C-alpha positions, 0 to 999 in steps of 0.5 A, spaced: 500 500 500 502 506 498 501 512 503 503 519 503 503 525 508 499 532 507 502 537 512 509 536 515 508 540 521 510 537 528 504 532 528 505 530 520 512 529 521 511 524 526 506 521 521 512 521 516 517 517 521 511 512 523 510 510 516 517 510 515 518 504 520 512 500 517 513 494 513 506 493 510 506 500 506 510 504 502 511 511 504 511 515 497 512 522 499 509 528 502 506 535 501 506 541 505 505 548 502 511 550 506 516 547 500 522 549 504 519 545 510 517 539 506 524 539 503 527 539 509 523 533 512 523 529 506 530 529 506 531 527 513 527 521 511 529 520 504 522 520 501 520 524 495 517 532 496 511 533 492 510 541 490 503 540 488 498 536 492 494 533 486 501 530 484 501 526 491 494 524 491 495 521 484 501 516 486 498 514 493 492 509 496 492 513 502 494 519 506 495 522 513 492 529 513 495 533 518 494 540 516 492 546 521 485 544 524 481 550 520 483 546 513 481 539 515 475 539 511 477 542 505 483 538 504 480 532 507 475 532 502 480 533 496 483 527 498 477 523 499 475 525 492 481 523 489 480 516 491 484 516 497 483 513 504 484 518 509 487 519 516 485 526 519 488 529 525 483 530 530 479 534 531 475 531 525 473 539 523 471 545 526 463 544 525 458 538 525 456 540 518 464 539 516 464 533 519 458 530 516 460 532 509 467 528 510 463 522 513 458 523 507 464 523 502 467 517 505 461 513 504 460 515 497 467 514 495 467 507 499 473 510 503 476 509 510 476 515 514 479 515 520 481 520 525 487 521 530 484 520 536 491 517 538 489 515 546 484 510 543 491 506 541 494 507 548 496 500 551 494 503 558 487 506 556 486 499 553 487 496 559 483 501 563 477 500 558 478 492 560 477 494 567 471 499 567 465 495 568 458 497 566 457 505 567 462 508 572 460 513 577 465 518 576 471 520 571 476 525 573 481 527 567 487 532 567 491 534 561 496 539 563 502 541 558 506 548 557 505 552 551 507 549 544 508 553 538 502 549 534 495 549 534 494 556 537 489 558 533 485 552 536 481 553 543 484 548 548 478 544 548 479 542 541 486 541 541 487 537 547 481 536 551 478 533 545 482 527 546 479 525 553 472 527 551 473 521 546 476 517 551 470 518 556 465 517 550 468 510 549 468 508 556 461 511 558 456 508 552 450 513 554 447 520 553 450 526 555 444 530 558 448 536 561 454 540 560 458 545 564 464 549 562 469 554 564 475 557 560 480 562 560 484 565 554 491 567 558 497 567 553 493 567 546 486 569 544 483 562 544 481 559 550 488 556 554 485 553 560 478 549 560 474 545 565 468 541 563 463 537 567 459 532 563 453 529 566 450 522 563 443 520 563 445 514 567 448 518 573 456 518 571 459 525 572 466 526 568 470 532 570 475 534 565 481 539 565 485 541 560 491 546 560 496 548 555 499 554 560 502 549 565 509 548 568 508 541 569 506 536 564 500 531 567 496 526 563 492 522 567 485 519 568 481 516 574 475 512 574 471 511 580 466 505 580 462 501 586 468 496 586 474 501 587 477 506 582 482 505 577 488 510 575 491 511 569 498 515 567 497 516 559 504 518 558 508 513 563 503 507 560 501 505 567 495 503 571 493 502 578 487 498 580 485 500 587 479 496 591 477 495 598 481 489 602 477 485 607 479 481 613 475 477 618 469 479 614 470 486 615 474 492 610 481 492 612 484 498 608 485 499 600 489 494 596 493 496 590 494 492 583 500 496 579 499 494 572 505 495 567 501 497 560 507 499 557 507 497 549 508 500 542 508 507 541 500 509 540 502 513 534 505 507 531 499 502 533 494 508 530 498 507 523 498 500 523 490 500 525 489 505 519 493 501 514 490 494 516 483 498 515 485 500 508 487 493 506 481 489 509 476 495 509 474 494 516 472 500 520 478 503 524 477 504 532 477 511 531 472 512 525 468 518 523 462 517 527 466 517 533 470 523 532 463 527 530 461 525 537 467 527 540 467 534 536 459 535 538 461 534 545 467 539 545 463 544 541 457 544 546 463 545 552 465 551 548 458 554 547 458 553 555 464 557 556 462 562 551 455 563 555 459 564 562 464 569 559 458 574 556 
C-alpha cells in the first residue's frame, strides 16, 4: 500500500517517521505548502517532496492529513475525492456540518476515514477500558502541558481536551444530558485553560481539565466505580487498580494492583490500525462517527464557556 503525508508540521512529521518504520506500506512522499519545510523533512527521511498536492494524491492509496485544524475539511475532502483513504488529525473539523460532509464523502467514495484520536491506541487506556465495568460513577481527567508553538489558533478544548472527551465517550456508552464549562484565554486569544463537567443520563459525572499554560506536564485519568477506582498515567503507560481489602469479614484498608501497560508507541499502533483498515476495509477504532461525537461534545463545552464569559 502506498501512503503519503499532507502537512509536515510537528504532528505530520511524526506521521512521516511512523510510516517510515512500517513494513506493510510504502511511504511515497509528502506535501506541505511550506516547500522549504517539506524539503527539509523529506530529506531527513529520504522520501520524495511533492510541490503540488494533486501530484501526491495521484501516486498514493492513502494519506495522513495533518494540516492546521481550520483546513481539515477542505483538504480532507480533496483527498477523499481523489480516491484516497484518509487519516485526519483530530479534531475531525471545526463544525458538525464539516464533519458530516467528510463522513458523507467517505461513504460515497467507499473510503476509510479515520481520525487521530491517538489515546484510543494507548496500551494503558486499553487496559483501563478492560477494567471499567458497566457505567462508572465518576471520571476525573487532567491534561496539563506548557505552551507549544502549534495549534494556537485552536481553543484548548479542541486541541487537547478533545482527546479525553473521546476517551470518556468510549468508556461511558450513554447520553450526555448536561454540560458545564469554564475557560480562560491567558497567553493567546483562544481559550488556554478549560474545565468541563459532563453529566450522563445514567448518573456518571466526568470532570475534565485541560491546560496548555502549565509548568508541569500531567496526563492522567481516574475512574471511580462501586468496586474501587482505577488510575491511569497516559504518558508513563501505567495503571493502578485500587479496591477495598477485607479481613475477618470486615474492610481492612485499600489494596493496590500496579499494572505495567507499557507497549508500542500509540502513534505507531494508530498507523498500523489505519493501514490494516485500508487493506481489509474494516472500520478503524477511531472512525468518523466517533470523532463527530467527540467534536459535538467539545463544541457544546465551548458554547458553555462562551455563555459564562458574556
